[in-house]
N, C-alpha and C positions, 0 to 999 in steps of 0.2 A: 352422643349428640344432645345437646341441651332445648329443652324444648319446656314453652308455656301452655299451660291449658287456658283456654274460653272458650266459656259453656262445653260444645259435644267436640271441640276441635283440637287438634293440637299447634298453634303454631311454631314454625320452625324459625331458630334463632341462631343455629349454627349447623354448617355443610362439613360433614367427615369427608375428606377424600381417602379412597381405598389403598393409588395408587398404584406398585407392581405387587402382586401376593408371589406367596410361596418361594422366595427369592435364597431362603436357606444361609450357606454356609456365601454364594454370593453378593451377600448382601453388601461387604468391606469393598470387594472388588466394585461391583456399579458403583456406588455410592464417589472411592474417589476418581477413578472412568470419569463419572459426570464433573465432581470438583471442580478436573485441574481443566474439560474444557473450556467451563463456565468461565475460570479465571484467566486462562490463556485468550477467555475470548474475549472481557472484562478487559483487558490489559493491551491486545491492540486498541480493541475504539481510544481509552485510555489515552494510547499512543497518540493518535489519529489530535484526535481531541486537544491535547497538549502542544500538538506543533501547532494548531490552529492560534488558541489558543494564545501560544508565547509569540508567535510572528504575525497573523493580523493584526491584534493589536499596537502593537510597533508600526504595522504599515501605513494601520489609522490617524497614530500622533504622529508617524512624522509628516501623512498631506498637512491633515492639521493646524500645525504648527512648524513646515517647511522646514524639517529635520527634529530628530531625539536625540538623547542622550540613552546611551544604555548602558550599567559597568562592563568588566570586562570579566568578570566573571558568568554573567550575564550572555554574555556573547558565546562566552564555550559550549553553555550548556542547552544552547538556542541552537548554535550548530551540531550541538552530537543529537538530539532529539528528531532534529531535522536531515543528520545522518543515516538514525538507522529506520526512520519511516520511509526516504527516501532507497535503500538497501531493503527494506523488506518488501516494498511495491515490486522491485526489479524482480526478484526470487519468488512473489507473488504469481505473478503474471508470466512466472516460466511454465511453474507448475500449474497452471490453467492451459498455457499453449497444450503440457502434455497431456488435458485430458480432455482437450480436444481431438487433439491427434490422438486417441487412444478410440475415444466414441464415431471416430469418423473411421477413421484407417481398422479398426479392430472393435468394430459392432457387439459383436457376441461374445468377442472375453471382455470388455468394456467390465462390466457387472465383477467378476472374478478380480481383475485386475486391477478397477480400485475401487477398491473395499474401505471402510472404514479406517483401519490398522492401518493400511498404507499412505490413507489422505493423512492422516495426524502423522504419521515417518512424513509426508513433504513438507506440511505446516512447519514443525518441529523443527526441518531443517534450515527451513528459510529462516527461522529464528534465530537459529544457533549461528548462520552466516550474515544474516547481520548486526546483530551484536558482535559476532570478532570481526566484522571488516571495521567499523563506524570509529572502534578504539583508537587504531593506527591512525586515520587522519587529525582526527582530535589532540591524538597528544602532541603529533608533529608543527601542531598550530598553538597548544601550550605549551612547547619549551621553548618559544620562540621570546626574544626582547622585545619590546616596544616603546620605544622612544620616540618625543619630539607629537609625531605626527597622530592624530586619532581621529581624521575624518574618516568615512568613510562614504562614496558616491553609491550607496543603494538601499533597499526598504529593512532589508535584515544582515546579521552577520553570516555573511555565505566564505567558504573558504578560500578562495582564493581575493578578494576584493580587503580581507584579514591580513593576507600572506602580505599583501603590499604597502599595512602600513608595519611591517618590523621591520627593522635598524640590524638585524643577524644577517644570515645567510643563507637564501629558503630552497638555493638551487636543486639539495637533497631531497628537500622537506615536497616540493615542488612535481617534482622525478618517481620519490615515492607516493604520492598520491593520485595523480597519473599512472602511476602500475595499476596500485591497487583500486583503481576505480576503472580502471579497463577491465580486470576482472570480477567484479561485482557489478559492470554495467553492459557490455560489451561481450562476454561468454558467454551471461544470459539472453543476449538478444540473437548471439548469435543459432542456440538453441532455439527461441521462436522461431525464427526465420527457415530452420532447421526443417521446424515440427507441422510449419505453412507451407514449403514447396509440397513434402510427403500428405498435407491437405488438399491441397491443389491441385496434385496429380490423380490423387482417391476420386476427387469431384469432375473430375474433367472424365476419369473410366464410365459416370453417373449417365443412363441413358437418357432416364426422363428430365424435360426442365422442369419439375415442379420439385423433384428427387434434389435438382443441382443449388433449385433458390431455395429450400429447406437445411442443405449440406450451410450454403455458404451465411446463412442468415444465425447460424452458430456459432460463427468467429466473427459476424461483423462489429458485433460491439466491444467483442474484445481486441480486436485488428485498431479499433477505433483511437480504446484507450492505451495500445499500445504503441500510437504513431503520434499522440500525442506528447508522450509520457519523456517515450525513448528519443525522440526528436529535438524534445531540447534540450535533455541531461545530457544525452552526446556531446551536443553541442555545445553545452557549456562546461563543461565538467571534464574529456573523453579529449579533444581538440580543442583545448584553450590556447587564446593569443593575446599579449598583452596591448597590443594594437586595440582589441576588440568593441568595439563601440559600448560606451558603458548604458546609454539607451540601451540598445537594441541588448543586453543584457540582462538589464531589469526583467524590461518588456517579457523574455524569455522564462526567466524566472519565476514574474506573477502567474503566469500560463500553471506549471505545474506544485506553486504554492496555494493557489488559490483557485484558478478556474479548473485547475484537474479533478480539487477533492470535491467540487461543486459538483460538477458533471456526472459524474466516477457515477456515484448513486441509480444517477437519472437513466444511462445509459443503461446499467445495467437492468436495471429495477425496468424499462420499459419495455425490453427485451422480451417480458415478462407475459406471458397470456393471463394471469391475475389479473395482475398490478393492468393488463390495457382493460379487463374485464370490470377493472374497482372502477377505471376512470371513465368509461364507458358511462355505467350507472352513474358516475357522480354527475356527468357534464349534462344525460341527460334524464 
């Protein structure tokens, strides 16, 4: 610690942080674990920011100029970032529903079951699945031939609007993508529904109305996000129709590209007691 002597006092100019002491041979292990978690955290947030930065400026330009141009390679990159982000959210919402299932249906075993190692594995698996499914749909678009038409009635490069421009046979690409989308969206959705059926059954067995309210309160924010996210996602990608109104499609897309990322932090944060207390202190 550096210091300056002034009269009879010692003026502090630096602070020394002890951190974790006596780690001995565990230093490398702990350092590696913390670094890995930090990299994954930064990467996750960077992906969300990259998706927003990719789609929203294009949307704003199209609003002001009544349309905008984007290179084909930019469309493919935009589609990839969007696909990874949406796929990741599908799997993370499933992980969160399982977390609530354990917390309500197995409260005594919850601390031992949902430990840090298991949480890390679930998150890593979610990333792996999202990164595995997305290239399939992106490659099916990138390998198409585009000629004559170059106008999409949309505010970003979405999958099916891009396929409409292709002068190749897209039937196989559509069938393959719907199959992949069903696996990445419907299967996790079914797991979420199954979790909440078990949760509802457990809540109905609670005699106290206060206990029921507390149990439901832990799930309400997650249910709200699942309803908005999966409702629009399934409506557009899993059961698409060629005659689907483009206006309705764009409005639904606006929900999960702009509105959902905006309301997610508010829904989850405002359920926190610490956040509520902080807001009260600011307002009062």
